Structure formats: structure tokens, C-alpha cells
TIBA-794139 format. One record per residue (C-alpha): z, x, y; residue in three letters; residue number from 1. Coordinates in steps of 0.5 Angstrom, whole numbers. Example, Ala and Ser with C-alpha at 12.3 -4.5 7.8 and 13.67 -1.06 7.14 Angstrom:
BEGIN
@w = 16 | u = 25 | v = -9 | code = ALA | pos = 1 .
@w = 14 | u = 27 | v = -2 | code = SER | pos = 2 .
This chain:
BEGIN
@w = 26 | u = 117 | v = 2 | code = MET | pos = 1 .
@w = 29 | u = 112 | v = -3 | code = TYR | pos = 2 .
@w = 25 | u = 109 | v = -8 | code = PRO | pos = 3 .
@w = 24 | u = 102 | v = -5 | code = HIS | pos = 4 .
@w = 24 | u = 105 | v = 2 | code = ALA | pos = 5 .
@w = 19 | u = 108 | v = 0 | code = VAL | pos = 6 .
@w = 16 | u = 102 | v = -4 | code = GLN | pos = 7 .
@w = 18 | u = 97 | v = 2 | code = LYS | pos = 8 .
@w = 14 | u = 102 | v = 8 | code = LYS | pos = 9 .
@w = 9 | u = 102 | v = 4 | code = LYS | pos = 10 .
@w = 8 | u = 94 | v = 3 | code = ILE | pos = 11 .
@w = 9 | u = 95 | v = 11 | code = VAL | pos = 12 .
@w = 3 | u = 99 | v = 12 | code = ASP | pos = 13 .
@w = -1 | u = 96 | v = 8 | code = GLN | pos = 14 .
@w = 0 | u = 88 | v = 11 | code = TYR | pos = 15 .
@w = 2 | u = 89 | v = 17 | code = ASN | pos = 16 .
@w = 7 | u = 84 | v = 16 | code = LYS | pos = 17 .
@w = 14 | u = 84 | v = 14 | code = SER | pos = 18 .
@w = 16 | u = 86 | v = 6 | code = SER | pos = 19 .
@w = 20 | u = 80 | v = 6 | code = ALA | pos = 20 .
@w = 14 | u = 76 | v = 8 | code = TYR | pos = 21 .
@w = 8 | u = 79 | v = 4 | code = ILE | pos = 22 .
@w = 13 | u = 80 | v = -3 | code = SER | pos = 23 .
@w = 14 | u = 72 | v = -3 | code = CYS | pos = 24 .
@w = 7 | u = 71 | v = -3 | code = PHE | pos = 25 .
@w = 3 | u = 76 | v = -7 | code = SER | pos = 26 .
@w = 3 | u = 76 | v = -14 | code = PRO | pos = 27 .
@w = 2 | u = 84 | v = -13 | code = LEU | pos = 28 .
@w = 9 | u = 85 | v = -11 | code = GLU | pos = 29 .
@w = 13 | u = 82 | v = -17 | code = SER | pos = 30 .
@w = 20 | u = 82 | v = -14 | code = LYS | pos = 31 .
@w = 23 | u = 80 | v = -7 | code = PRO | pos = 32 .
@w = 23 | u = 87 | v = -3 | code = LEU | pos = 33 .
@w = 26 | u = 85 | v = 4 | code = GLY | pos = 34 .
@w = 29 | u = 89 | v = 10 | code = GLY | pos = 35 .
@w = 23 | u = 92 | v = 13 | code = SER | pos = 36 .
@w = 18 | u = 90 | v = 19 | code = PHE | pos = 37 .
@w = 13 | u = 92 | v = 23 | code = PRO | pos = 38 .
@w = 14 | u = 94 | v = 30 | code = LEU | pos = 39 .
@w = 9 | u = 91 | v = 34 | code = ARG | pos = 40 .
@w = 7 | u = 93 | v = 42 | code = ILE | pos = 41 .
@w = 5 | u = 87 | v = 46 | code = LYS | pos = 42 .
@w = -3 | u = 89 | v = 48 | code = ASN | pos = 43 .
@w = -3 | u = 95 | v = 43 | code = VAL | pos = 44 .
@w = -1 | u = 92 | v = 36 | code = GLY | pos = 45 .
@w = 3 | u = 96 | v = 30 | code = VAL | pos = 46 .
@w = 6 | u = 103 | v = 32 | code = VAL | pos = 47 .
@w = 10 | u = 104 | v = 26 | code = GLY | pos = 48 .
@w = 15 | u = 100 | v = 22 | code = SER | pos = 49 .
@w = 23 | u = 99 | v = 21 | code = VAL | pos = 50 .
@w = 26 | u = 100 | v = 14 | code = THR | pos = 51 .
@w = 33 | u = 99 | v = 12 | code = VAL | pos = 52 .
@w = 33 | u = 100 | v = 4 | code = ALA | pos = 53 .
@w = 41 | u = 100 | v = 1 | code = SER | pos = 54 .
@w = 44 | u = 93 | v = -1 | code = TYR | pos = 55 .
@w = 39 | u = 87 | v = -4 | code = SER | pos = 56 .
@w = 32 | u = 85 | v = -1 | code = GLY | pos = 57 .
@w = 35 | u = 79 | v = 3 | code = ILE | pos = 58 .
@w = 42 | u = 83 | v = 5 | code = THR | pos = 59 .
@w = 37 | u = 89 | v = 7 | code = ASP | pos = 60 .
@w = 32 | u = 83 | v = 11 | code = HIS | pos = 61 .
@w = 37 | u = 80 | v = 15 | code = ASP | pos = 62 .
@w = 41 | u = 87 | v = 17 | code = PHE | pos = 63 .
@w = 34 | u = 89 | v = 19 | code = THR | pos = 64 .
@w = 33 | u = 83 | v = 23 | code = VAL | pos = 65 .
@w = 40 | u = 83 | v = 27 | code = GLU | pos = 66 .
@w = 38 | u = 90 | v = 28 | code = GLY | pos = 67 .
@w = 33 | u = 89 | v = 33 | code = LEU | pos = 68 .
@w = 35 | u = 82 | v = 35 | code = ARG | pos = 69 .
@w = 41 | u = 87 | v = 39 | code = GLN | pos = 70 .
@w = 35 | u = 92 | v = 41 | code = PHE | pos = 71 .
@w = 32 | u = 88 | v = 45 | code = ILE | pos = 72 .
@w = 37 | u = 84 | v = 48 | code = ARG | pos = 73 .
@w = 40 | u = 91 | v = 50 | code = PHE | pos = 74 .
@w = 33 | u = 94 | v = 53 | code = TYR | pos = 75 .
@w = 31 | u = 87 | v = 56 | code = GLU | pos = 76 .
@w = 38 | u = 86 | v = 60 | code = ASP | pos = 77 .
């Protein structure tokens, strides 16, 4: 696994928030690391995460958001 992906996943696993959200508010995270999100199931909680680590943090974040949106739309229909 790539170091940035591991770092992003650790942030999500620890805080159960997106890596972009945490890196904006946490003095412990010195650089923006978008692209990792917790996966929540209603009435269950966090069951995992999805992480993208290949571009800039903002691009990874946007790519992940769009991928999750398309996944949800596919299964809603």
C-alpha cells in the first residue's frame, strides 16, 4: 500500500470523519490529505472506508466524492 493511502486511512479509522475534514481542523495533520471517507450504514455505523491516493489531496477528495455519488445513484434506482 502507498504511504499516503495508509496515512489517510489511519485518519479515517481514528476519527470516523473524512481525511479532508480532519486535516483542515487538526493541528496534528500538517498537510491536507483529502481522499479517504468512512463508509457508514444507517442504523449500523461505520463499516469501513474508501481511499484514493494518487493525485493531490483535493483531487483525491473530489474523485472519491464523485465515485461514491455514482455508486449510491446506481443502487438507488
